[in-house]
Each structure stands twice: as structure tokens, then as C-alpha cells.
C-alpha positions in Angstrom: -81.0 11.7 -22.8 -77.7 13.6 -22.9 -75.6 12.5 -25.8 -72.6 12.1 -23.4 -74.5 9.6 -21.2 -72.9 6.1 -21.2 -74.7 4.4 -18.3 -77.0 1.5 -19.0 -80.8 2.0 -19.0 -81.1 0.2 -15.7 -78.6 2.5 -14.0 -80.4 5.5 -15.4 -83.7 4.2 -14.2 -82.2 3.6 -10.7 -80.7 7.1 -10.7 -84.1 8.6 -11.7 -85.9 6.7 -8.9 -83.4 7.8 -6.3 -83.6 11.5 -7.4 -87.4 11.4 -7.5 -87.5 10.1 -3.9 -85.0 12.7 -2.6 -86.6 15.5 -4.6 -90.0 14.8 -3.2 -88.5 14.9 0.3 -87.2 18.4 -0.5 -90.3 19.7 -2.3 -92.6 18.6 0.6 -90.3 19.9 3.4 -90.8 23.0 5.6 -88.2 25.8 5.6 -86.8 24.8 9.0 -86.3 21.2 7.8 -84.4 22.3 4.7 -81.7 23.9 6.8 -80.1 20.4 7.1 -82.1 18.6 4.4 -80.2 19.9 1.4 -76.9 18.5 2.7 -78.5 15.3 3.8 -80.2 14.8 0.4 -77.1 15.4 -1.7 -74.9 13.3 0.5 -77.4 10.5 0.2 -77.6 11.0 -3.6 -73.8 10.6 -4.0 -73.7 7.7 -1.6 -76.5 5.7 -3.4 -75.7 6.7 -7.0 -72.1 5.9 -7.1 -71.9 6.4 -10.9 -73.4 9.9 -10.7 -71.7 12.1 -13.4 -70.6 14.6 -10.7 -68.6 11.8 -9.1 -67.2 10.3 -12.3 -66.6 13.2 -14.6 -64.2 15.7 -12.9 -61.2 14.6 -15.0 -63.1 14.0 -18.3 -62.6 16.1 -21.3 -66.3 17.2 -21.2 -65.9 18.5 -17.6 -62.8 20.4 -18.6 -64.5 21.9 -21.6 -67.4 23.0 -19.4 -65.1 24.8 -17.0 -63.3 26.4 -19.9 -66.6 27.7 -21.2 -67.5 29.1 -17.8 -64.2 30.8 -17.6 -64.8 32.4 -21.0 -68.0 34.0 -19.7 -66.7 35.0 -16.3 -63.1 36.1 -16.8 -63.9 39.4 -18.7 -66.0 40.5 -15.7 -63.1 40.2 -13.2 -60.2 42.5 -12.2 -57.0 41.6 -10.2 -58.6 43.2 -7.1 -62.0 41.5 -7.5 -63.7 39.5 -4.8 -65.5 36.5 -6.5 -68.3 34.3 -5.2 -69.5 31.1 -6.9 -72.9 29.9 -5.8 -73.0 26.1 -5.8 -69.3 25.5 -6.5 -69.6 21.7 -6.7 -66.0 20.6 -7.0 -65.0 24.3 -7.1 -63.0 23.8 -10.3 -64.1 27.2 -11.6 -63.2 29.0 -8.4 -59.8 27.2 -8.3 -59.0 28.5 -11.8 -60.2 32.0 -11.1 -58.5 32.4 -7.6 -54.9 33.1 -8.9 -56.2 35.9 -11.1 -58.0 37.9 -8.4 -57.9 39.1 -4.8 -60.3 36.5 -3.1 -62.5 33.7 -4.3 -65.4 32.3 -2.3 -67.5 29.2 -3.1 -70.9 28.6 -1.5 -72.0 24.9 -1.2 -74.2 22.7 0.9 -71.6 20.0 1.2 -67.8 19.9 0.9 -67.8 16.3 -0.3 -66.7 17.1 -3.9 -64.1 19.8 -3.0 -60.4 18.7 -3.2 -58.4 19.3 0.0 -55.7 21.2 -1.9 -57.0 24.6 -2.5 -55.5 28.1 -3.5 -54.6 30.2 -0.5 -57.0 32.9 -1.4 -60.0 30.5 -1.7 -62.6 29.9 1.0 -65.4 27.4 1.0 -68.6 28.6 2.7 -71.1 25.9 3.8 -74.7 27.1 3.5 -78.3 26.0 4.3 -79.2 26.5 0.7 -80.2 30.2 0.9 -78.1 32.1 3.4 -74.6 33.4 2.7 -72.3 33.9 5.7 -70.5 37.0 4.3 -70.7 40.7 5.3 -72.8 43.0 3.2 -71.0 44.7 0.3 -68.2 42.1 0.1 -68.4 40.7 -3.4 -67.7 42.3 -6.9 -68.9 39.4 -9.0 -71.2 36.5 -8.0 -72.0 33.7 -10.4 -74.0 30.5 -10.5 -74.0 27.8 -13.2 -76.8 25.3 -13.1 -77.6 25.9 -9.5 -80.9 27.9 -9.1 -82.9 25.0 -10.5 -81.7 22.8 -7.6 -83.0 25.3 -4.9 -86.4 25.1 -3.4 -88.5 27.9 -5.0 -89.2 29.4 -1.6 -85.5 29.5 -0.9 -84.6 31.1 -4.3 -86.2 34.3 -3.1 -84.1 34.4 0.0 -80.9 33.4 -1.9 -81.3 36.2 -4.4 -81.9 38.7 -1.6 -78.7 37.4 0.1 -76.7 37.7 -3.2 -77.9 41.2 -3.6 -76.9 42.0 0.0 -73.4 40.7 -0.2 -72.6 42.4 -3.5 -70.8 45.7 -3.5 -72.6 48.7 -5.1 -72.2 48.2 -8.8 -71.5 44.5 -8.3 -73.1 41.9 -10.6 -74.7 38.5 -10.3 -74.5 36.3 -13.4 -76.8 33.3 -13.3 -76.8 30.6 -15.9 -79.5 27.9 -15.8 -81.2 25.7 -18.4 -84.4 27.1 -19.9 -87.6 25.4 -18.7 -89.1 25.6 -22.2 -86.6 23.1 -23.5 -86.6 20.9 -20.5 -86.6 18.9 -18.4 -82.8 19.1 -18.0 -82.2 16.7 -15.0 -82.4 12.9 -15.1 -86.2 13.3 -15.7 -85.3 14.2 -19.3 -84.7 10.5 -19.9 -88.2 9.6 -18.8 -90.6 12.6 -18.4 -91.6 15.9 -19.9 -91.5 17.8 -16.6 -88.6 18.0 -14.1 -89.3 15.6 -11.2 -85.8 15.0 -10.0 -83.5 17.4 -8.1 -84.3 20.2 -10.5 -86.9 21.4 -8.1 -87.9 24.2 -10.5 -86.7 25.2 -13.9 -87.1 28.8 -15.1 -87.5 30.9 -18.2 -85.6 34.2 -18.6 -88.8 36.1 -17.9 -89.5 34.2 -14.7 -86.0 34.6 -13.3 -85.8 38.3 -14.3 -89.0 38.9 -12.2 -87.3 37.4 -9.2 -84.2 39.5 -9.8 -86.3 42.7 -9.7 -88.0 41.6 -6.5 -84.6 41.0 -4.9 -83.6 44.6 -5.7 -81.7 44.4 -9.0 -82.7 47.3 -11.2 -80.4 46.8 -14.2 -80.9 43.4 -15.7 -79.9 42.0 -19.1 -79.4 38.8 -21.0 -75.8 37.9 -21.9 -75.4 36.8 -25.6 -72.7 36.5 -28.2 -73.2 37.8 -31.7 -70.5 37.2 -34.3 -68.1 36.5 -31.4 -69.0 39.9 -29.8 -70.6 40.1 -26.4 -73.9 41.9 -26.4 -76.5 42.9 -23.8 -79.9 41.8 -24.9 -82.9 43.4 -23.2 -85.1 41.0 -21.2 -88.2 42.0 -23.2 -86.6 40.9 -26.5 -86.0 37.4 -25.1 -89.4 37.4 -23.6 -90.8 37.6 -27.1 -88.6 34.7 -28.2 -89.8 32.6 -25.2 -93.4 33.4 -26.0 -93.0 32.0 -29.5 -91.1 28.9 -28.3 -93.6 28.2 -25.6 -96.4 27.9 -28.2 -94.4 25.3 -30.2 -95.6 21.7 -30.0 -93.7 19.5 -27.6 -92.1 17.5 -30.4 -90.7 20.7 -31.8 -89.3 21.8 -28.5 -87.7 18.4 -28.0 -86.0 18.8 -31.3 -84.7 22.3 -30.3 -83.5 20.9 -27.0 -81.4 18.2 -28.8 -79.6 20.8 -30.9 -76.7 21.8 -28.7 -76.4 25.2 -30.5 -80.0 26.1 -30.2 -80.3 24.9 -26.6 -77.3 27.0 -25.7 -78.9 30.1 -27.2 -82.0 29.5 -25.2 -80.2 29.0 -21.9 -81.0 31.6 -19.2 -77.9 33.7 -19.0 -79.0 36.6 -16.9 -77.0 39.4 -15.4 -78.2 41.8 -12.7 -76.2 44.8 -11.4 -76.7 46.2 -7.9 -77.4 49.9 -8.0 -74.5 52.3 -7.2 -75.1 54.2 -3.9 
């Protein structure tokens, strides 16, 4: 259970039951059904779980700290003439903060329910079916997603990555941050189960996601880490060796690692792929 969780056990159990029901609906759906089902499922989630953290936390200190940390990771990758794309913008707080610094900011979402009406002039919300991106090819300099890919049906992740690669300019990058499956589950299931059964439809390791990057066309891929406050590129094979070791640890040991915020952060999947220059 997240240390920041303040809801009662009864409300957590209710949230878990709703997410399992909605997640099963998504997991068992056909591709043509998911075109509308993503939006339906999340609209229903927020309607039924009125104390969901995404509805109650936008003005909290923890939410502001989260956006500040995302800015720390993304801002050095941007220039004043950059075109930015956030996959799964949620309330679009990150895009709103980035927009004044760059040429154009786009946010891709399946619902606009969480997005404030007042937005920067150079911001545009794009509604999606969960995998397609309605932008011309070669539009974006930097695309990012924070805790999004795990919410996408595994079949749709393949198309989404291909779409991200398509809309990037030559030399453009995609930065994906997602919790590591080895220390999960990271959705509401973490309060009750050892495997994600809620709306984290699939959680990934670095190795698994890097393989999908390559299949989508990304040839230059690395893990983003900080060492003594310096940003470093870590080769995927190096982290693969770490994951192999962690994967062999007993469940109790992995749970202990997951509860250590520092260690959990170090194990997060923070993967960057660059589109080849033409």
C-alpha cells in the first residue's frame, strides 16, 4: 500500500473491485471494441470511485512534487523551438508547465475529463483511441510518457510505439517512465495481490520494453540514470543483468525493495529511444 494512501480499507477494497471489473473488460476486449472502451472505462472509473487519487490529488504537495520531478527529467531535453508530446497527459499539469518554454505542446489522452479549461495558447489536447496519434509524421522533437504504458492493452502498446516513432522527427526521442514489474504490482492490486490485476493491464521490465522499442524502429536505446547528480546513459544490457538478479530474489525481498522509495526509483523503467537521423 502506498505510504501516501489515506483512504479506509473499505474504500481501497471498493476501488480494487471496480478496477478489476473494468480491467477485465479491457483485457478481454477485441481491438475494435477498445476504440471506445478506453474512454468508457476511465470515465466510469472516475464516476464510481469518487475518491480516486487522480481526482483528489491535483493540488496536493505530493502531486506538485511529482510534476517537479518530471520537469527535472524532461526540461534538459527541450529547446525553445521544440515540439513536445506528452502521452497520457492526465490533468496535463506537466504539459502546461512546459508549454511556455517551447514552440508547441501536445498532450494525448483518451478523455479530457481531468484537463482544466484554461490552457496555454500553444497547447493542444489530442483525444485518442489508446494507440493512434492524430499528428503528421515527423512533427515531434520530444515525446514522453509517465506511468502510462502499463495502462495500455499489450496489443495496443505495439501500435502506440509505432505511432510515436512515426510522429517523431529524425533524431527525435521518446522517454518512457513506467514502474518496474519486478517490484510490483504498482496499481491498486498492490494492496491485495502479488500480480497487477487492476488497470495496469501489463507491467514491464526494462528488457521487455526495450525489445518493443527495437521492434517499433528505435535503434539507439538507453536507460536514463543519475550518478552523483550527473545524468548518465546506462546501456540496456547492464540493467538487464540487474533485473536478472532481482528477478531471482524471493518475493519477500522484492517487496522490501519496493517499499524503499530510493531503491524502487532506481529500478523504475526510464527508457529513452532516439529515432534514426535520415
